N, C-alpha and C positions, 0 to 999 in steps of 0.2 A: 572473617571476611568483610563484615560491615566496616570495622575500624580501619582496616587496611585500604579499602576502596574509598572511604571518606577522607583518609589522609592523603591518598593519592590525588584525589580531585582538588583538595586544598592546595597542595604543592604545584599542581599543574597551573591553577589560577595565579599562584604567586609568581611563576616564571614566565607567565605569558601575558601578564596585565599590560605590558608596554606595547603589545602588538596592536596595529590598526584594527578597528572594530570589524571591518569586512574580512579579515583573516583570522581573528581571534577564536571565533566559535569552531571553525573547521580544525584548527590546529589543536584546540582543547579536546575535541571529539577524537581526533587521531591519537593523541597522547594517552587518552583514557581508554579507548576501546580497542586500539589496534592489538591484534594477536597474530604472531607468525603462523601458528597452527591453523587459525581460521583463514588467513590469506592463502595458505597452500590448499586449504579445503576449497575455498571458493574458485581457486585458479583451476582446479580439476572438475569443478561442477559442470555437468553436462546438460544443464537446463537453465532456462530464464523463468522468473516469476513476474507476472505483470498483474497488479491489482486493477480491478475495474470498478471499485466502489462497493456499496453505495456511499461509504465515507472512508475515513483513513484507517479503519480497523484492519483491513487486509494487509496494508503496508506495515503497520505497527506490529501486528501479530506475527507476520512472517519474518520480520527482522528480529523480534523478541525471541522467537524459537530457533533462531540462527539458521533458517533455511534460505533467507534472502539476505545478500551482502548489504552492509552499510555503505554509505557514500564514500567513506574512507578507503574502501576496497575498489573504488572505481564504479560502483553501481549507479545506474542512471535513474532519474526521476521521471515518472510518467504522468500523463495528464489527469488520471483519475486518483492518484496517490493520496492527495492531501486536500480533498475538497468533499462536499456533500452533494450528491445527486438524489433527489427525492423520487425520481421516476426512472425505472430501468429502461422503459421505452425510448427515453431521451438518450441514454447511453448507447443503445442500439442504433438510433438514428445518427448519432454523431459519427460512430464507427463506420456505418454504412456509407456516409457522405464524405468520408476521409477527413473529418474535422473541419469541413468547409464552413459549417454553420456553428462552430464552437463558440465564436464571440457574439453571435446574434443575440440581441437583447441584454448584453452586458451593461450594468451600470453600478454606480457607487451610492449605496443607500444605507443609512444607520451605521456608518463607520466601517462598512465592509463591502467587498465586491460580491454582487449577486447577479444572477441571470434568470430573469423571469421566463424567458423562452425555454431554456433547458432545465428550469427548476433546480438550479444549482447554487451553491454558496461556497465561498472561498475564505474561510476564517484565518487562514495563515498568511494572507496576501494583502491585509488591509492597509499596510503602509506603502504599497506600491502605487505609482502613478499609472494611468492607462497604458502608456507606452511600455512602462516597465513590466506591467502585468502581461501585456500581449507578447513581449519579448521572452518572458519567462515560460510562458505556456506554448509558445511556438517551439521553443527548444524541447520542451517535454513531448510535444506532438512528434517532432523529428525522432526523438529518442524511441517512441512507440513504434513508429514506422520502420525504423532501422532494425529494431529487435525482431519485427515480423520476418525480415529477411535472413535472420540468423539460421545457421545450420543446427543449432541446438533446439531441443524440444522446449515448447513454451507451455507453461501452466498459467492460464488466466484464472484469477480468483475473484469472485463476486460474493459479498456477504450482505445479509439483511436480517436484522433482528427486530426490525421496527414495524414491518408490515408483511402480510402473507404474500408470497410469491405465487405467480400463476405459471402453470406448466408451459403454456404457450409462449410466455415471455422469455423463459429460459431456452426454449427450443429456437426462438427467433434470434436470441443473442448467439447461440452456438452457430446457427446457420450463417449469420453475418461474419463471424469470425472465420468461418470456413471459406468465405470468399476472399479473405485477406491473407491467410496462411493455411497450410495443411498439416503441419507437425505440431499438434497442440492437444491439450485437454482443458476442459472447463470445469473448475471446482466450484461448487456452490456450498457456502457455509450458512446454515440458518437453524432455526429451532424446531423444524420439522421436515418430514420427508415427503417429497412430491412423488406421487405414484405414476407408474406406467411411463416412465422416461426410459425407453429401451435403447439406450445409446451408451456403449461402454466408454466413450470418451467424455461423458458428462458424469462427474463424480459428485455425489452428495454427501456432505458431512453434517450431522446434526448435533447440537449441543444446547442444553438449556442455559441461556445467557442473556444478560441485559446490562447495557451501560447505565449506571445510576449515579456516577460521580463525575464532576468536571475535570478532576485530575486523574481520570482513569488511565490515561497514557502513562503517567508516572507510576501509577500503581502496577500496571501490567509490565512495563520494561524492567522495573525493580532493579535499578542500576547498582544499588549497594548490596543486593542479594540478602535482604533482611525481611522481605515481605512474604506472607502466606495468606493470600486473600482470594476472593472469588475471581479476580482477574488473572492472577498467576496460575490458579487451578485451571481456569479455562484454557489458558496458553498450553499448559502441560498436556490437557486432554486432547487438544487439537493436534498438538505434535504427535501423540501416540496414534492418532487416527489418520493423519495425512502422510506420515513419513514413508510408508510402504508404497503409496501411490506415486511418490516422486522418483521412484527408482524404476518404474516400469514404462 
């Protein structure tokens, strides 16, 4: 499998090198990852997955285990997908305020966009101008709001393996989401179980995990199917624990 996928990627690069840069990446991803089987699967999928941070782990993880569609299948990007929020209370505040304060405190510092007010960092957007940044995230905010109005069930996913979560913060997050939509569940992925959360719509999934490498995304996504590491094992374990919840 490794050699087949490696050769496939090389051939795709050879036949697409002439494309303008703004089209090249998406075209290559489509040619490499597209599967008719997955296309039909996601077409029938009766739920949406919306990552809520605290970093890009929920987005990468759900895509890796093939429960959340890739962009090539028409999946939208949401505002918390590809950034880092250090404080869950700021995520709660932003959702509660309908993202009206999302850009408060935004500034370009040390070659990246950061927001001191919301305690957030945007490592994937460092090449954008301020207008480009706002345009990108306004679109993602619209995607978020539009999905809230979907007839499909929504699974919000928040993970944090860096600091201990507080029960009240999780309940506050759930309560705020409940004011925006009513057909949803909140999934919390962390390394310990919060006690006495008596709410069947809050699902806790625990796993002993820690990000230790800068290239963890590459190690987890394992695009050549030749890896067997802590990240791929973590992804497999989460799949086994989460899959049954997504059908109820």
